[in-house]
N, C-alpha and C positions, 0 to 999 in steps of 0.2 A: 724570896722568891727570885730566881735568875740570877746568883751570886757570880756565876762565871759569864753573864753577858757583856761582850765586848762593843759592839755595835747593834744598835737600835735605828733602824730606818722606818719613818713612816712617812714616807714622802709622796705628797700628793694623792692623801688617803680621803680628802673630801672634811677632815676634822673640823668640827665649830668651837671646839673648846679644849683647854687644857686641862683633862680629866683631874680631879683631887686625890684621885685612886694613887696617881703616878708617886706621891709624895711617900707613900708607904711602901713602896716596891724596895727590894734590897738589890739595887744596881753598884755593887761597890766596885766592881772591875770594868764599868762602864768608861768606854774610851771616846765614843762617835756615837753622838746623837742627831740626827736629821730628821726635823719637823718640817720642812720647808714646803714650800707650794700647798697649804691649806688654807683655811679659811676662820683662823682665830676671833680677828677683829675685837681684840681686847688686849690690856695691859700685860706685861710678864708677871706672873704671879713668882713671889720670893721664893716658895719653896722649890720651884723648879731649878735653883741654884744650889740648892743642898742635895741633889741626888747622888751624886758621887764627886770627889775631889780628885778623882782619876781622869774626869775629861779632857779630852784632847781636841776635839775637833766638835763646834757646835754651829748648825746649820737651820735657823730661823727665817731664813730669805722669803720673801713673797708670802705674806700671812696677812696682811694688813694689819700688824700689830701697832699699838700706839700709844703716847705716854713718853716718859722719860726712860733712858736707860737706867736701870736700879743698880746701883753700888754692890749688890749682892753679886753680881758677875764675878767680882776680885775671889769670892769665895772657890772661885774655879782657876786654882793657882797655876796649876799645869796646862791653860788651854793655849795650844797654838793657832787654831783656824775659829776665828768669829766671823761668821755671814749672816748680817742682819738687813741686806739690801732690800729694796721694794717693799717697803712697809710705809707705816705713818708716824714713825718716833720724832718727835720734835724737841725743843730746847736745844739748849748748848752741846755742843761734842765734849761729853765730859772730860775733865783733863787727867783723870785718876786711871784712863786706859793707858796712860805711860808708866804704869806701874807692873804690867805684865812682864815677867822675864824672859817667857818663853815664845811669846806671841810670832809666829810669822804672816798669818794672813789675817788682815783687818779690814771688812767690806761693809761700807756704812752707805754705800750710794742708795739713790733713789728713795730718798726719804724726806723729812722737812725739817733737819737741824737748823738751828740757824747761829748767829754769831759769827764769832772767829773759830781758824783750825787751832787748838790748844798746841802751843809748843813743846809739852811735853810728849807729843808723838813722837817728836824728835829723839826720844830716850829709848826707843823700841830698836835696839841694837841687832836684833835677831828678826826684825821684819821684813818681809820678801813681796807682799802685794798689800799696797795700801789704796783707798777706794772711797773717796769721799764726794764723788761726784753727784751732779744733779741734788744738790740742795741749796736752799737759799742762802747760802753762807756770805759773809761780809767781811770788812778786815782786809788786814795785810795779812799776805803769805811772803816769808824771807827765809834766808838760810838756816834760820833758826828751827825752823818747822822740820828740817830735815838733816838735823846735826851729825848725828850718830847712826844713820841709817845707811850703813855701809853695803848691806847685803840686798838693798833695795832693787827690784829688778821690775815691778810694776807699779806705776803710779797712774791714780786716775783722779783728777783735781778740777773741777769745773763747778760752776754756779751761775742759777738763772737769777741772780742778783747782783750786786756790786763786788767782785775780788780783784784785789789789787795786789799786783805781782811787784814786790821791792827786794829785788836782790842786787846786792853787791856786783857790779860788771866784771870784777876781777875772781869772784866766786868760783871755785871747781868744787861741783859736788863729790862725796865720798863714795858715789854709787855709779855704776854703769847700768843703765837702763835697757831693757830689751822691748817693753811696751809703755807708751806714755800716751795719757788724753790731758789735753788741757783746754780749759776755756777759762777766759779772763779779760779785764775791761781797760788792758794796758794797750796802747800805740804800737810798741814794739815787742816783738818774742824775746824772752831772757836770755842772756847772754850766755847762762851755762847750757843751753841747748846744744850750741855747736861745740860742747866738749863729750858729748854723748858718741859714741864709737859703735854702741852694740845694737843701737836701736833695731828692731825689725818691723815694728809697726807703729805709727804716729797718726794720734786723732786729734786734732784741734777742731772745737764746733763751738758757733757762736761769737766768735771773736772777731776785731777789726786790727790789722796790723799790717806794716810795711813788709814788703818781701824784696829785700837787695837781693842783688847776683847772687852773693855766699848762700843765701837760703837755698838758691835752686840747686846749687852746687851740692849741698848738704843733703838734700832731698834725695840725689840721684844714687846717694849711698844706703837708701831705707826701702827693703823690700817692698813694703806696704805702706801708703801715703793714702790716710781719707781727710781731705781737709774741704769737704762739702758743707755750705752752708754759712761760709764767713764772708767777710768783706775785707780781701786782700788787694792792697794797693802794689801793683807789680806788673811789668809786661814780659809777656810769653814769648816774645819773637824770637830771641836767641836761646832759648832752653832747651835742654837735653832731658827727654823724660825718660828715666833708667830704671824706675821702680816696676816691680812685678804686678802691684795691683795699684791703681792711680784713681783716684775720685776727687776729682776738682770742682764739681758740678755745682752751681750758683753761688759762686764766689767772688763775683765781681771782678773775673780777669778780662785784661783788654792786650790790645796787639796783635800781631798775626801769629798763626798756630804753633806750638813749638816742635821739634823733632821729636821722633820716638827711638827708641834703641829696641834691639831685637828680643830683649828681655822681656819686655810688657808683654801683659796676657790680658788686662783687664783696664780700660781707659774711659774715663766719662769727663768731657770737660764741657757738659750742656748747660745751659742757661748760664751764659757769658755774655761778653761783648766782644767777643773775638772777631776779627775780620781778616781778610785778603782769602786767598785760596787755598785748597786743598792739597798742593803739590808739594808744599814744603814737609808737609807730614807724611805724606805717603809715597814720594817719588824720588827720595835722597838715593844716592850712589850706594849706599850701606845695605840696601833692600832689593838689589838686581838680582841677586841670588835666590830671594823669597825664602829663606834661611830665617823664620821670626815665630814668635807663639802668641800672637794676637787673635784672641778670640772675641772681642767685644768692643766696639768701637762706638761710642755715642758724641756727636759734636751737635745736636740739635738745638736748637732756640740759640743762635748766634747771629752774626752777621755776614756770614761766609759769601762769597761771590765767588764769579768764574764758572768754568765747569766741572763735573764730577772727577777729572783727570780719568787717565786712560791706562794708570800701571796697577790696577788690581791684581793682576796675575802673579805680582809680587806679595800677596797677603793670602795664600791659598787657607791659610789657618782660619779664617774668620768665620764666626759662627751667626753673630749679629751685627748690623749696621745702622745706625741710627743717624740720619741728616736731614732730617726734618726742620722745617721754619728757619729757613736761612734764605739766601737771595741766590742759590745756585742756578745757574742757567746753561743751555745747551741741549744736546741728546744724552740720554743713559748709555754710558761706553759698554761695548760689546766687552770688554775684557773682565765686567763682571762675571761673565759666564763660566769663568775659571775657578770660582770660588763654589766648590762640590759639595763643602761642607756647611755652606749657608742656610740656616733657616730661618732668618728674620731680615727684610729688607725694608727699610722704613725712609721714602724720600717725600712726604707730605709737605704741603706750603711752602713750595719753592716756585721757579720759573722754567721747568723743563720741558721742551718741546720734541717735536717728532715721534715716531713709532717705538714701541718696546722692542729691545732687538732680540732676533730670535737664538742670540747665545744664551740666555736666559733658560732656554729647556736644560741647557747643561746642570743647572744648579738644581741638582734633585733632591736635594734634601729641604728645599725651600717649605717652610709652613706658613709663614705671613708675609705679601706682598703688599704695602700700604702706600701709592703714587698719589693720595688725594690731591686735590685742589691744585694742581698744575695745568700745562698745556700741551699733555700730550694728546696724540691722534693716532688715526687708523682704526682699523678693526680690534676690537677684543680679542688676544691671541689665545689660540684655541691649541697651544703645546706647552702652557705653563704647566709645571710640575703636578701630577694627578695626586700627589699628597698635598695641596695646598689644604690648609685650614681656613684661612682668613684672606679673603682677596677683594681690597678695597681700591677703585680704579674712580670714585665718585669725582665731581667738578674737575671735568677735562674736556676734551674735544673728541672721545673716541665717538665712531660712529658704526655704520654698515649692520648687520643682522648679530643676533646671539648665534654662536656658532651651537651646534647638539653636542660638542666637545666638550662642552663647559660641564655637561650631565656627567662626564667620564671622571669627576673629581670626588671619588668615595667619601672621603674624607671631610669635605667642604661644610664648617658651619658658619660661616658668616661670607655672604656674596653680595656687596655694594658697589654698584654701578649705577648710581643715581645722579641727577645733573649732568648728562652727555647728550648725545644727538642719536642716540640708537634706535634703529628702526625695526620695523617686521614684526611679526607674532613671537609670543612667550613660547619658548618650545615645551612641547608636551612631557618630553624625558625630564625635566626638572624635578618631577615626583618621583624619580628614582635615584635622588641622591641619598645613598646608604645612611650615613649619619644621621639625616634629618628624618628617616621613617620612622625612630625609636626616641624616648626621651632618657636617653643614658650618655649625652655629652658630655659629662665629668671626665669621661677617661681621655678626653683629649687633651693632653697637657701641651700648652704652646710655650710655655717658659724653661729655659734650662738654668741651672744654678751652679758655680763654682766655689768649692770649699777652699779658702785661703790656706796656704801652707804653713801661715806664719801664727795664725789667730784662729778664733773658731767662729770667723765672720762669714757667710755665704754672699756671694756677689749672684744677683739674679739678672736675666735678661727681662725688662721691662716691655713686654708687647702690649702696650696701652694702643687702643682705637678710638676716636671719636665717632660714635655711630649714633644716628638721627633713629629715634625710637619714642614713641610714647608722645610724640607733637614737640620734642625738645632734642637737644645735642647732648648727650653723655657718653662721658669717658669711661671705657672698660678698661683696666688693666690686670689686677689679680685674678678679676672674677672674668676674664675675657672667654676662657674655654667653657664657662657655664653659659656663654650668649649665643643664640642661634637666630641669624636675621638674613634675609632677602629685602633687599631694597634696591627696585629697578625705577623709582620715580623721578619726574621730571625728565623723561625723555620722549621719544617719538613712536612709542608701540602701540601698536593697532591690532584689531582681532577681537578675540574673546578670552576669556580667562581660562586655562584648559584645566577642566575638573581633576585632572590628574594631579594637580599641584596641591589639593588638599590633604593628598595622601602624608604629606609632611607632619606628623601627628609632632614630631618633636619641636616644631618651628616655635620660636617665641615673638617674633616681631616679621610682619609682612607689610611693605610698602609699595603699592603701585600706582600712586597718586600721580596727576598731572602727566596724563599720557593721553592717548585717544582710544580707550579700550572699549567695546563695546557690547553688546548683549546683556544677559542677565547673569546675576551670580548666583554659580553651582550650588544645587543644594547640599553637594558634597562638603562644603566649607565646614559645617558642624562637626567633622571628623577632627578638625585641628584642636583638640581639647586643651592643649598647653598653651595655644596662643594669647599673648599679652597685650600686644599693639596690633591695629589692623587700621590701614588708612588706604583707600579707593577713591578719593575725594579727586575731583576736576577731572570726570573721564567722561563717557557718552554710555554708561551703564542704564538699562533698563528694566522694566519688569519690576517685579516686588522681591521687598527683602525676603531672604527665604526665612521660614521658621525656625529651621536648626540654628540659624545664628545664635538665637537664644539659648543654647545648651552650651556656648563658652562660657565657661565659671570664671576663667582666671583673665577674662578679657578686662583690660584696664582702660583700656585708649581704643577709642572708635571715631572715624572720620569717613562719611559715605557722602559728604556734602558736593553741592555743584555737578549731580548727575542728572539722569533722567528717570530715576525710581519713581513707583507709582503705588498706590494702595496705601494700606494700612500697615504702620510698624509692627512687628510682630511684639505679642505681649509677653513678658517676662522681665523680671526684676533687672537684669544686667541692661537689656535695652533701654528701658524706660527710665535707668538710673544716669545716663547721658545727657548732656544737655542739649539745647537746640542747636548748638553750632555743630554736631555731628552730622546733622540730617540737613541741613539747610542749604536752600538752591535746587531742592525737587520739590517743583512746584506741584506735582499729582500726589506728594506724599502726606500721610496726615496721619493722625491718633498721637497719644503722649510719647514722646514728651511736648510734641508741637501742639500749638492753641488749635490748629486747623482741625475740624470733627469730620470725620468719615462718613458721607452721604453715598457712598457704594458700597457694594459686599465686594469683599476679596473672597479669594479662592477658598478659605479655611473658617472663615467666621463672619457670620452676618452682623451687620449692625442693626442696632434696635431700633434705629429711628424709620427704617422701612420695614423691614420683615424680619423680625427677630427670630421666627420660627415659623418655617415651611407650611406643615401642617395645619399649625393654627389659623394660619392665613386663608386657607384653602376651607376651613371648617367656615370662617365667618364670610367668606364669600358664598358660599349656598345658602349659610343661614338668612341673610338678606335676600336672596332671590327668593327662597321658599316664602319669606314672610311676605314678600310683594304679592306673589301670586295668590296666596292665601287670603289676601285682604281682597282683590278682585274677584277672586270665586263667590267667597263669602256675600259681598255686597251685590253681585249678579242674582244669588241664589235668592236674597230676602226680597228684592225688587220684583223679580218674577212670581214670588208667591203672594205678594201683596195685590198686584194687578191681575192676577189670571186666578185667583182663588177668593171668592166673595166672602165666604165665612173666615176665612184668616183674615181679610182685611176688616172686616167688622169687628174682629178680638185685636187686632193689633191696635186701631184708632179708638177703641174704648178703653185700652191699656193706658195709653197716653193721656186722655182724658179725665179718666180717674186720678191719675198719676199728678197731673196738674191742679187738679181741685184740691187734693189733700195738700198738697203744698202750697197751698193759697191760704186755708184752714191754718196750717201750721205756722204761718210767716204772719197772718193776722193776730193769732194767739199770743206770740211773743212781742 
């Protein structure tokens, strides 16, 4: 059977088991077998390694395979590539792996291998890629583990347990790496690291180490540096970052901001303890000509102070800026208007004041504008790019009326202007926002990504927003483009809720709470079939809750409290399923889930306590009137017959005399 087959790939075929029928196949010429990304969830059968002695490449990664690695692997004497990552193999890494004569790729990462790394692996003189990362390995790693690995180009070695590096300080490795991933428990980086002159990508994860000045000089020679999630003891004040891709987020960095070279494309310094001003990073003399490649800048969640600086014209290539959660003050500089490629501008949680500069109108590529929780004032700008998808201005001092121009943003999916002092009426044209008229917002991609030139890594822009929905603050990041929201809560809006607003059937969350809105809730609200969160609380809304509200089957949060709503809560499992908190503060509202019983009819359904059926009520009314008149007529007729007809009078009294006599005889006899 298929004696000439050299390559067999059943990658990602949702296979559940390794069928026994394979062991009877004639695969004498098979060189490459790829069974990766299936669902075997079993141990490796021994017959698998007797299929063909000519196999060069075996890919079994990401299959949930378990147990120990069987020694029968040695039957595959010509093996060059052995890829086993992403399984549940356990036990020690077997030392007999060092007996392979031609092995070039050994990938054992993301498993449950324990114990120490066998020194026999250092005998694999043909090895190019070695990956034992993300295993609970322990023990000591020394130069003996790499003694003969002169061809090694990629080394991944980390542990989520205790792994100690014990290298001689004078040891010079026989290899020059291109890619290195380290994770260790030592307080210092291994000295041999500084002998590597060909590294293109350096990963260090979940480690704690000191970073002397020579470390930063060493990093400047590496194009791709990923050191996020460490605890680095070092000062960045006089450091020049020269790498193309740099991620130093969540690494305990302190001091002032470093300087950037024109080579940098992606830099993230977020979630550290960096302080000082932005000027040293952005306004150096090297950038006055504007010749640089920077696309992504993230310095959020630090202790930066001072102004936003006004030299953004030197960084015209920028696509995303994240400066939130610092102590930045002053006004938003007009030079940001030079960034015509800018798609994301995040400045939340600072102390910025003044008005939004009109120059931002030139940022025609802007998709996300987030200035949440500052001290900005003035009117909501009506010149913001019509292509904006998410506009978050909440928790500022914006005032004035909502301009109808805001309805000219056909791509808008998030409008958050809550907690300001905005007044006037809600524009009726909000019902014309094209993106919200349909339930197909997933096509609106907010993020961009950059593929590394040196590895398979993708660098993504994280357009995360904190939005108030369903009564809580939720963070939307990778799923932001699926969210649709209008939040105008905690302002001074007045007038009625325009019924045109309820044509936005693609809207998921609507919050108009804590304003001065009046009138009735329009019956058209039943059209918003995808609505999940609705908050009209703390207004002056009156009238009855429309029956159409019970048609919103996806509604998971409802708050109509503290209004002037009246009548019975419409029947329907959705509305009765909410707690009484959803309706409290409406004194004339009745019916489940409230304990107050309805004593008056509403427009749609009469209560049983007074008048369950109009026709039945009228029937009993005429019945009692007829009964009374009939009794009076009969009584008068009998009296007239007794007194006016002598013969009838004798018969009548004789009947009662005989009746009395018979009763007396019966009573006496008993």
